[in-house]
C-alpha positions in Angstrom: -19.9 16.8 8.2 -17.9 15.9 5.0 -17.5 12.4 3.8 -14.2 10.6 4.1 -12.6 7.8 2.1 -10.8 5.4 4.5 -8.6 2.5 3.7 -5.9 0.6 5.6 -2.5 1.8 4.7 -1.3 -1.7 3.8 -4.0 -1.8 1.0 -2.8 1.4 -0.8 -0.2 -0.2 -3.1 -2.6 -2.9 -4.2 -5.4 -0.5 -5.0 -3.0 1.8 -7.0 -1.6 -1.2 -8.9 -5.1 -2.5 -9.6 -6.3 0.9 -10.9 -3.2 1.2 -13.1 -4.1 -2.1 -14.7 -7.6 -1.0 -15.7 -8.1 0.1 -19.3 -9.9 3.4 -19.1 -11.0 6.2 -21.4 -8.7 9.3 -21.4 -11.2 11.4 -19.5 -11.5 8.8 -16.7 -7.8 8.0 -16.8 -7.1 11.6 -15.7 -9.2 11.0 -12.5 -7.3 7.7 -11.9 -4.0 9.6 -12.1 -5.2 12.2 -9.6 -6.5 9.6 -7.2 -3.2 7.5 -7.5 -1.3 10.7 -6.8 -3.3 11.0 -3.6 -2.6 7.4 -2.7 1.1 8.0 -3.3 1.0 10.6 -0.5 -0.2 7.9 1.9 2.3 5.3 0.6 5.2 7.8 1.0 4.1 8.6 4.5 3.9 4.9 5.3 7.4 4.3 3.9 8.9 7.2 5.8 7.3 5.9 9.1 8.6 2.4 8.4 12.1 3.7 7.8 11.9 5.7 11.0 11.0 2.4 12.8 14.0 0.7 11.2 16.3 3.5 12.3 15.0 3.1 15.9 15.1 -0.7 16.0 18.0 -1.7 13.7 21.6 -2.3 14.6 24.0 0.2 13.2 27.5 -0.1 11.7 30.0 2.2 10.0 30.4 2.0 6.2 33.7 2.5 4.3 33.2 6.3 4.5 32.8 6.2 8.3 29.1 7.0 8.1 26.6 5.2 10.4 24.3 2.9 8.4 21.8 0.2 9.1 23.5 -3.2 9.6 22.4 -5.8 7.0 22.9 -9.5 6.4 22.2 -11.8 3.5 20.0 -14.8 4.1 19.0 -17.1 1.1 20.2 -14.5 -1.4 18.0 -11.8 0.2 19.4 -8.8 2.1 17.7 -7.8 5.3 18.2 -5.3 8.1 19.5 -6.7 11.4 17.3 -5.7 14.3 18.6 -5.1 17.8 18.6 -8.3 20.0 15.3 -8.6 21.9 13.6 -5.9 19.9 12.3 -8.0 17.0 8.8 -8.6 18.5 8.3 -5.0 19.4 9.5 -3.9 16.0 7.1 -6.3 14.3 4.2 -5.1 16.4 4.9 -1.4 15.6 5.2 -2.2 11.9 1.9 -4.1 11.9 0.2 -1.3 13.8 1.6 1.2 11.2 0.2 -0.9 8.3 -3.2 -1.2 10.1 -3.6 2.6 10.4 -6.3 4.1 8.2 -5.4 6.4 5.3 -8.1 9.0 5.0 -9.1 11.4 2.2 -11.7 14.1 3.0 -14.0 14.5 0.1 -14.1 18.1 -1.0 -15.5 20.0 -3.9 -12.1 19.9 -5.5 -11.8 16.1 -5.4 -15.4 15.0 -5.4 -15.6 14.2 -9.1 -12.4 12.2 -8.9 -13.5 10.2 -5.9 -16.9 9.5 -7.5 -15.2 8.3 -10.7 -12.9 5.9 -8.8 -15.8 4.7 -6.8 -17.7 3.9 -10.0 -14.6 2.0 -11.4 -14.2 -0.1 -8.2 -17.9 -0.8 -7.6 -18.8 -1.5 -11.3 -15.7 -3.3 -12.6 -15.9 -6.3 -14.9 -12.4 -7.3 -13.7 -12.1 -11.0 -13.0 -10.0 -12.1 -10.0 -8.7 -15.5 -9.2 -5.7 -17.7 -10.0 -5.6 -19.9 -13.0 -4.0 -23.3 -13.4 -1.1 -21.9 -15.5 0.0 -19.3 -12.8 3.2 -19.8 -11.0 2.9 -19.8 -7.2 3.9 -16.2 -6.8 1.4 -15.0 -9.3 -1.3 -17.2 -7.9 -0.7 -15.8 -4.4 -0.8 -12.2 -5.7 -4.1 -12.9 -7.4 -5.6 -14.4 -4.3 -4.5 -11.5 -2.2 -5.8 -9.0 -4.8 -9.3 -10.7 -4.7 -9.3 -10.4 -0.9 -8.2 -6.8 -1.0 -10.9 -6.0 -3.6 -13.6 -6.8 -1.0 -12.0 -4.2 1.3 -11.7 -1.6 -1.5 -15.3 -2.2 -2.3 -16.4 -1.7 1.3 -14.3 1.5 1.5 -16.2 3.0 -1.5 -19.6 1.7 -0.5 -19.2 3.6 2.7 -19.0 7.0 1.0 
């Protein structure tokens, strides 16, 4: 039985961003790019499924050209899609279930070297996590989330 890399879909973007921020030698950077390309497949799939849920649960309206589009509203300078009345909870449950799904990559002869390289980066990084006093609240929260996610990334690679 072949080994499989597994990670929750809601952790893919964070891992890709973290990997992009690592300073690597060119030979290792090539493997990072290959792995991120693999993660992009999962992120694209996640986004397509999220859009399909929006299509199902959102209210619709006609635009100026007469095409049916998702109805939106602006709240506190932020535009959001309007969900059908009584469907909000079900929509949120479906989205959370979607994000909780595992993204899997079977380790094959073709990608084994790349996976091993990324595993080494994640498990042996000198990267320091944590917020500093000078961070604004948004940056502070992102750093805290990243440090929490790093534990999950570590576990995903240790299990290989």
